[in-house]
Backbone as CSV, one residue per row, in Angstrom:
resi,resn,N_x,N_y,N_z,CA_x,CA_y,CA_z,C_x,C_y,C_z
1,LEU,26.844,-85.874,49.180,28.131,-84.802,49.290,28.462,-83.648,50.072
2,CYS,26.594,-82.564,50.137,26.567,-81.398,50.417,26.198,-81.480,51.343
3,PRO,25.940,-80.298,52.283,25.116,-80.047,53.696,23.838,-80.107,53.579
4,ARG,23.686,-79.925,52.283,21.955,-79.410,51.627,21.152,-80.550,51.875
5,ASN,21.914,-82.044,51.700,21.169,-83.079,51.753,19.473,-82.945,51.478
6,CYS,20.009,-82.485,49.844,18.761,-82.956,49.163,17.973,-84.292,49.037
7,GLY,19.063,-85.319,49.398,18.021,-86.604,48.380,18.154,-86.520,47.456
8,ALA,18.532,-86.047,46.413,18.374,-86.419,44.992,18.901,-87.873,44.448
9,SER,18.177,-88.491,43.645,19.058,-89.872,43.291,19.657,-89.203,41.628
10,ARG,21.097,-88.524,42.283,22.239,-87.870,41.143,22.343,-88.938,40.175
11,SER,22.561,-90.497,40.478,22.791,-91.091,39.471,21.659,-91.730,38.976
12,SER,20.235,-91.367,38.949,19.389,-92.130,38.426,19.378,-90.746,37.463
13,GLY,19.771,-89.517,37.430,19.550,-88.464,37.011,18.937,-87.776,36.794
14,LYS,18.233,-87.484,38.545,17.615,-86.492,39.119,18.522,-85.233,39.342
15,ARG,18.310,-83.945,39.730,19.149,-82.935,39.685,18.993,-82.591,41.031
16,GLY,20.028,-82.586,42.110,20.170,-81.868,43.077,19.667,-80.139,43.554
17,VAL,19.877,-80.049,44.508,19.936,-78.873,44.451,20.828,-77.783,43.547
18,CYS,22.693,-78.743,43.758,23.091,-77.950,42.652,23.411,-77.445,41.051
19,GLY,22.116,-78.748,40.591,21.600,-78.417,39.089,22.040,-79.187,38.649
20,MET,23.055,-80.428,39.165,23.866,-81.295,38.479,23.661,-82.988,38.908
21,THR,23.216,-83.477,37.947,22.852,-85.013,37.989,24.538,-85.862,38.318
22,ASP,24.814,-86.671,38.194,26.225,-87.422,38.623,27.590,-87.482,37.760
23,GLU,26.595,-86.856,36.501,27.965,-86.626,34.920,28.289,-85.532,36.153
24,LEU,30.211,-85.648,35.184,30.882,-84.517,35.605,30.927,-83.510,34.192
25,ARG,30.582,-82.239,34.759,30.107,-81.503,33.836,31.314,-80.332,34.474
26,ILE,31.815,-80.017,33.520,32.992,-78.750,33.250,32.687,-77.669,32.566
27,ALA,33.006,-76.476,33.396,32.231,-74.946,32.070,33.096,-74.264,31.433
28,ARG,34.479,-74.913,32.549,35.630,-74.057,31.490,37.264,-74.751,32.309
29,VAL,38.322,-74.677,31.379,39.190,-74.634,31.820,40.386,-74.294,31.205
30,GLY,41.108,-74.061,31.689,42.052,-72.549,31.391,42.303,-71.691,32.799
31,LEU,44.109,-71.593,32.029,44.703,-70.216,33.281,43.884,-69.171,33.661
32,HIS,43.691,-68.799,34.786,43.258,-68.383,35.123,44.491,-67.099,36.161
33,MET,44.655,-65.890,35.819,45.823,-64.950,35.755,45.494,-64.018,37.179
34,TRP,43.929,-64.256,37.521,42.958,-63.227,38.553,42.803,-63.860,40.016
35,GLU,43.385,-64.949,40.272,42.962,-65.702,41.579,44.201,-65.334,42.493
36,GLU,44.243,-64.832,43.673,45.294,-64.849,44.715,46.314,-64.787,44.373
37,PRO,47.389,-63.493,44.084,48.416,-63.776,43.622,49.103,-64.601,43.914
38,CYS,49.142,-65.449,45.110,50.371,-66.265,45.100,50.278,-67.725,44.866
39,LEU,48.472,-67.337,44.245,48.008,-68.879,43.462,48.029,-68.437,42.270
40,SER,47.758,-67.737,41.835,48.240,-67.265,40.263,49.870,-67.099,39.788
41,GLY,50.784,-66.444,40.831,52.068,-66.339,40.053,52.073,-65.919,38.666
42,THR,53.037,-66.199,38.140,53.343,-65.338,37.030,52.846,-65.890,35.848
43,ARG,52.230,-67.220,36.234,51.582,-67.738,34.738,50.326,-68.508,34.989
44,GLY,49.762,-67.643,36.056,48.164,-68.586,36.239,47.579,-69.627,36.798
45,SER,47.038,-69.867,37.481,46.638,-71.029,37.946,45.660,-71.747,36.860
46,GLY,45.782,-72.937,37.252,45.009,-73.925,35.815,43.491,-73.787,36.652
47,THR,42.406,-73.376,36.371,41.424,-73.717,36.975,40.335,-74.159,36.099
48,ILE,39.802,-75.184,36.512,38.541,-76.297,36.065,37.791,-75.685,37.167
49,PHE,36.386,-74.679,36.102,35.158,-74.317,36.942,34.284,-75.180,36.437
50,PHE,33.767,-76.026,37.339,32.523,-76.900,37.536,31.420,-76.542,37.409
51,THR,30.667,-76.847,36.960,29.490,-76.724,36.357,28.196,-76.472,37.658
52,GLY,27.684,-75.739,37.740,26.373,-75.846,39.260,26.954,-75.570,40.258
53,CYS,26.372,-75.478,41.417,26.542,-75.033,42.973,25.594,-75.583,43.591
54,ASN,26.648,-75.694,45.091,25.098,-76.386,46.069,24.976,-74.993,47.178
55,LEU,25.525,-73.792,46.666,24.705,-72.865,47.652,23.922,-71.547,46.587
56,GLY,24.414,-71.157,45.289,23.199,-70.600,44.317,23.076,-69.155,45.160
57,CYS,24.028,-68.096,45.643,24.181,-66.925,46.112,23.550,-65.885,45.377
58,ILE,22.849,-65.011,45.576,22.288,-64.319,44.392,23.413,-63.376,43.976
59,PHE,24.599,-63.049,44.688,25.596,-62.333,44.008,26.503,-63.085,43.742
60,CYS,26.238,-64.168,42.601,27.691,-65.036,42.536,28.269,-64.308,41.600
61,GLN,29.242,-63.923,41.563,29.929,-63.679,40.110,30.121,-64.802,39.368
62,ASN,30.224,-65.785,39.415,30.521,-67.021,38.419,28.834,-67.718,38.092
63,HIS,27.817,-66.440,38.238,26.462,-67.008,38.296,25.685,-67.486,36.513
64,GLN,26.761,-66.972,35.542,26.836,-67.989,34.119,26.854,-69.527,34.243
65,ILE,27.949,-70.093,35.188,28.435,-70.992,35.105,28.004,-72.334,36.254
66,SER,27.214,-71.688,37.631,26.738,-72.203,38.554,25.047,-72.197,38.872
67,THR,24.732,-71.849,37.170,22.831,-71.745,37.358,22.646,-73.037,36.867
68,LYS,21.576,-73.975,36.975,20.911,-74.602,36.089,20.769,-74.929,34.820
69,GLU,21.765,-74.112,34.217,21.383,-74.159,32.641,22.622,-74.960,32.100
70,LEU,23.056,-75.632,32.422,23.839,-76.295,32.372,25.306,-75.957,31.128
71,PRO,26.132,-75.009,31.474,27.033,-74.628,30.211,27.955,-75.780,30.664
72,GLY,29.102,-75.527,29.591,30.195,-76.407,29.995,29.698,-77.628,28.862
73,ARG,30.442,-78.655,29.291,30.241,-80.583,28.853,30.717,-81.124,29.724
74,VAL,29.910,-82.391,29.830,30.298,-83.566,29.979,31.615,-83.939,29.966
75,TYR,32.415,-84.732,30.938,33.580,-85.312,30.834,33.793,-86.497,31.542
76,SER,34.594,-87.778,30.163,35.141,-89.083,31.527,36.105,-88.316,32.736
77,ILE,36.293,-89.123,33.151,37.525,-88.840,33.744,39.375,-88.717,33.046
78,ASP,38.813,-89.610,32.373,40.453,-89.558,31.386,40.504,-88.196,31.119
79,GLU,39.428,-87.545,30.265,39.484,-86.080,29.617,39.492,-85.654,30.554
80,PHE,39.049,-85.405,32.042,39.598,-84.950,33.065,41.171,-84.608,33.763
81,SER,41.375,-85.961,33.538,42.932,-86.204,33.849,43.714,-85.624,32.704
82,ASP,43.158,-85.707,31.404,44.075,-84.788,30.553,44.055,-83.248,30.353
83,ALA,42.732,-83.007,31.160,42.668,-81.082,31.575,43.774,-80.599,32.361
84,MET,43.654,-81.841,33.676,45.037,-80.874,34.469,45.744,-81.138,33.751
85,LEU,46.301,-82.002,32.812,47.891,-82.306,32.599,47.736,-81.687,31.567
86,SER,46.607,-81.118,30.498,47.489,-80.209,29.679,47.592,-78.485,30.434
87,LEU,46.904,-78.142,31.083,47.059,-77.161,31.847,48.690,-77.094,32.776
88,GLN,49.034,-77.797,33.436,50.481,-78.140,33.974,51.419,-77.949,32.849
89,SER,51.204,-78.718,31.402,52.121,-78.679,30.223,52.207,-76.941,29.731
90,GLN,50.633,-75.861,30.031,50.800,-74.820,29.913,51.462,-74.077,31.112
91,GLY,52.062,-74.882,31.800,52.816,-73.310,32.850,51.447,-73.278,34.273
92,ALA,50.760,-73.769,34.527,49.822,-73.755,35.289,50.827,-73.748,36.793
93,HIS,50.292,-72.664,37.811,51.110,-72.928,38.851,50.510,-74.437,39.689
94,ASN,49.155,-74.435,39.883,48.668,-75.438,40.383,47.187,-75.690,39.354
95,ILE,46.425,-76.995,39.785,45.280,-76.478,39.816,44.583,-76.747,40.365
96,ASN,43.514,-75.659,40.418,42.299,-75.138,40.711,41.037,-75.609,40.603
97,PHE,40.277,-76.082,41.397,39.097,-76.749,41.432,38.020,-76.184,41.793
98,VAL,37.029,-75.227,41.127,36.178,-74.070,41.659,34.776,-74.793,41.390
99,THR,34.017,-74.524,42.555,32.990,-75.089,43.478,32.651,-76.989,42.498
100,GLY,33.588,-77.329,43.551,33.545,-78.802,43.300,32.897,-79.890,43.982
101,THR,32.247,-79.123,44.962,31.554,-79.983,46.014,30.620,-81.205,45.276
102,HIS,30.040,-81.071,44.608,29.483,-82.067,44.163,29.828,-82.981,43.075
103,TYR,31.205,-82.872,42.862,32.147,-83.720,42.056,33.138,-84.053,43.020
104,ILE,33.392,-84.456,44.396,34.109,-84.369,44.814,34.700,-86.180,44.609
105,PRO,33.922,-87.115,44.404,34.426,-88.385,43.576,34.956,-87.917,42.410
106,HIS,34.804,-87.192,41.579,35.699,-87.473,40.256,36.507,-86.753,40.622
107,ILE,36.711,-85.591,41.696,37.952,-84.793,41.714,38.875,-85.956,42.377
108,VAL,38.747,-86.819,43.448,39.643,-87.849,43.466,39.809,-88.983,43.039
109,GLU,38.841,-89.251,41.951,39.808,-90.086,41.100,40.582,-89.415,39.626
110,GLY,39.628,-88.603,39.358,40.562,-87.552,38.223,42.392,-87.242,38.737
111,VAL,42.271,-87.088,39.888,43.426,-86.233,40.559,44.774,-87.589,40.394
112,ARG,43.828,-88.801,41.073,44.638,-89.897,41.345,45.114,-90.583,39.963
113,LEU,44.184,-90.584,38.775,44.687,-91.298,37.694,45.742,-89.709,37.006
114,ALA,45.202,-88.548,37.346,46.137,-87.767,36.277,47.938,-87.673,37.253
115,ARG,47.455,-88.086,38.522,49.137,-88.226,39.538,49.619,-89.153,38.917
116,SER,48.997,-90.272,38.478,49.759,-91.840,37.703,50.661,-91.012,36.414
117,ARG,49.797,-90.567,35.776,50.551,-90.165,34.822,51.354,-88.204,34.608
118,GLY,51.735,-88.431,35.801,52.977,-87.651,35.951,52.380,-85.609,36.352
119,LEU,50.866,-85.839,36.765,50.752,-84.512,37.544,51.947,-84.211,38.604
120,SER,52.138,-83.244,38.862,53.206,-82.962,39.307,52.908,-81.738,40.650
121,ILE,52.144,-80.889,39.932,51.927,-79.453,40.547,50.557,-79.424,41.937
122,PRO,50.916,-78.551,42.342,49.866,-78.689,43.548,48.081,-78.382,43.563
123,THR,47.747,-79.097,44.057,46.033,-79.285,43.951,45.156,-78.005,44.547
124,LEU,44.338,-77.367,44.112,43.592,-76.376,45.158,42.098,-76.626,45.179
125,TYR,41.672,-76.918,46.373,40.132,-77.021,46.910,39.335,-75.730,46.433
126,ASN,38.834,-74.789,45.924,38.072,-73.678,45.849,36.592,-73.062,46.142
127,CYS,36.407,-73.314,47.264,34.899,-73.520,47.194,34.089,-72.277,47.818
128,GLY,32.962,-72.382,48.348,32.284,-71.146,49.032,31.760,-71.499,50.456
129,GLY,32.668,-72.576,51.232,32.597,-72.766,52.434,31.609,-73.658,52.834
130,TYR,30.726,-73.757,52.014,29.349,-74.887,52.263,29.688,-76.373,52.645
131,GLU,30.318,-76.856,52.863,30.939,-78.219,53.015,30.956,-79.029,54.224
132,SER,30.257,-80.594,53.857,30.287,-81.214,55.461,31.897,-81.675,55.078
133,VAL,32.050,-81.840,56.133,33.212,-82.578,56.989,33.429,-84.282,56.705
134,SER,32.428,-84.606,56.344,33.154,-86.116,56.020,32.784,-86.103,54.535
135,SER,32.427,-85.070,53.593,33.080,-85.136,51.927,34.254,-84.375,52.205
136,LEU,34.641,-83.415,52.729,36.323,-82.845,52.712,36.964,-84.105,53.300
137,LYS,36.713,-85.087,54.573,37.528,-86.162,54.453,38.016,-87.441,53.443
138,LEU,36.984,-86.976,52.599,37.132,-87.876,51.344,38.094,-87.281,50.517
139,LEU,38.540,-86.002,50.494,39.583,-85.023,49.775,41.319,-85.599,50.639
140,GLU,41.090,-85.809,51.684,42.550,-86.183,51.857,43.254,-87.010,51.169
141,GLY,44.579,-86.240,51.210,45.342,-87.174,50.528,45.497,-86.644,48.461
142,THR,44.323,-85.836,48.323,43.714,-85.132,46.519,44.538,-84.000,46.743
143,ILE,44.195,-82.988,47.978,44.323,-81.450,48.107,45.127,-81.196,48.891
144,ASP,45.939,-80.302,47.813,47.106,-79.487,48.467,46.684,-78.128,49.461
145,ILE,45.801,-77.573,48.856,45.677,-76.547,49.330,44.354,-76.199,49.239
146,TYR,43.744,-75.759,50.281,42.190,-75.165,50.662,42.040,-73.850,50.749
147,LEU,41.312,-73.505,49.573,41.006,-71.811,49.930,39.273,-71.563,49.368
148,PRO,38.260,-71.639,51.227,36.957,-71.652,50.941,36.923,-70.030,51.068
149,ASP,35.949,-69.387,50.511,35.488,-67.887,50.749,34.260,-68.137,51.225
150,PHE,34.629,-67.974,52.948,33.585,-67.568,54.124,32.831,-66.802,53.741
151,LYS,31.567,-66.993,53.607,30.544,-65.847,53.744,29.891,-64.944,54.590
152,TYR,29.019,-65.445,55.278,28.404,-65.486,56.901,28.630,-66.011,58.085
153,MET,28.648,-65.078,58.932,28.383,-65.271,60.441,26.803,-65.264,60.762
154,ASP,26.421,-64.826,59.900,24.867,-64.476,60.426,24.027,-65.371,59.703
155,GLU,23.106,-65.871,60.713,22.465,-67.373,59.624,21.417,-66.458,58.676
156,ASN,20.435,-65.304,59.192,19.706,-64.798,58.719,20.201,-63.939,56.920
157,LEU,21.294,-63.627,57.393,22.052,-63.135,56.267,22.269,-64.324,54.831
158,ALA,22.474,-65.355,55.759,23.413,-66.647,54.850,21.683,-67.011,54.258
159,MET,21.016,-66.854,54.875,19.557,-67.558,54.491,18.835,-66.846,53.274
160,LYS,18.964,-65.329,53.567,18.666,-64.184,52.773,19.498,-64.108,51.159
161,TYR,20.708,-64.771,51.458,21.452,-64.613,49.636,22.070,-65.722,49.266
162,SER,21.924,-66.804,50.043,22.243,-68.248,49.887,21.216,-69.478,49.751
163,ARG,20.338,-69.269,50.818,18.880,-70.337,50.895,19.489,-71.257,51.806
164,ALA,20.577,-70.800,52.683,21.339,-71.718,53.818,21.710,-70.835,55.211
165,LYS,20.678,-71.649,55.846,20.608,-70.985,57.268,21.798,-71.120,58.112
166,ASP,22.046,-72.486,58.046,23.256,-73.302,58.498,24.151,-72.772,58.283
167,TYR,24.481,-71.985,57.132,25.894,-71.790,56.532,26.910,-71.895,57.630
168,PRO,26.723,-70.507,58.835,27.848,-70.859,59.935,28.369,-71.902,60.118
169,GLY,27.456,-72.063,60.892,27.921,-73.709,61.899,28.612,-74.552,60.884
170,VAL,28.221,-74.934,59.424,28.504,-75.755,58.879,29.396,-75.339,58.040
171,ALA,30.113,-73.961,57.876,31.486,-73.281,57.368,32.656,-74.169,58.461
172,LYS,31.648,-72.992,59.534,32.801,-72.917,60.656,33.177,-74.980,60.994
173,ALA,32.352,-75.905,60.776,33.187,-77.032,60.975,33.674,-77.626,60.057
174,ALA,33.469,-76.948,59.081,34.653,-77.737,57.603,35.649,-76.921,57.583
């Protein structure tokens, strides 16, 4: 799913560079008032912070949930769908998936189910910009707004701070 192509058999319980198996693990679900103002609006962005990350930047503001310490809990697709619907019922302006690269199949399935159950607000894919084009294509028809945090144009800085020398080219292609 991610450009690192680490080869981990996540479905066999092996952990990828992201630190995760193929289980859907969510660190936090809640209204988030501190996203870009046009996304938070007056009632908040309905954020779903996924556990793990394919980048592992040394300056990460979410390091408590993006590391391999496994915060949060495992969700079924039904529970994931329910979480989205709960955020909508709390007044969220959108559903904001934070660092979901390694959960793209879960996101697609969960949004499909939530929409069949009445989810009507926009969905937002909030990522570090290190995405494969083929994985982003899987999200077509599922995501309404893309919010990549483009980090580097310099390969040396990308390597130094995220261990991803190919970041500039990958992010530009994505």
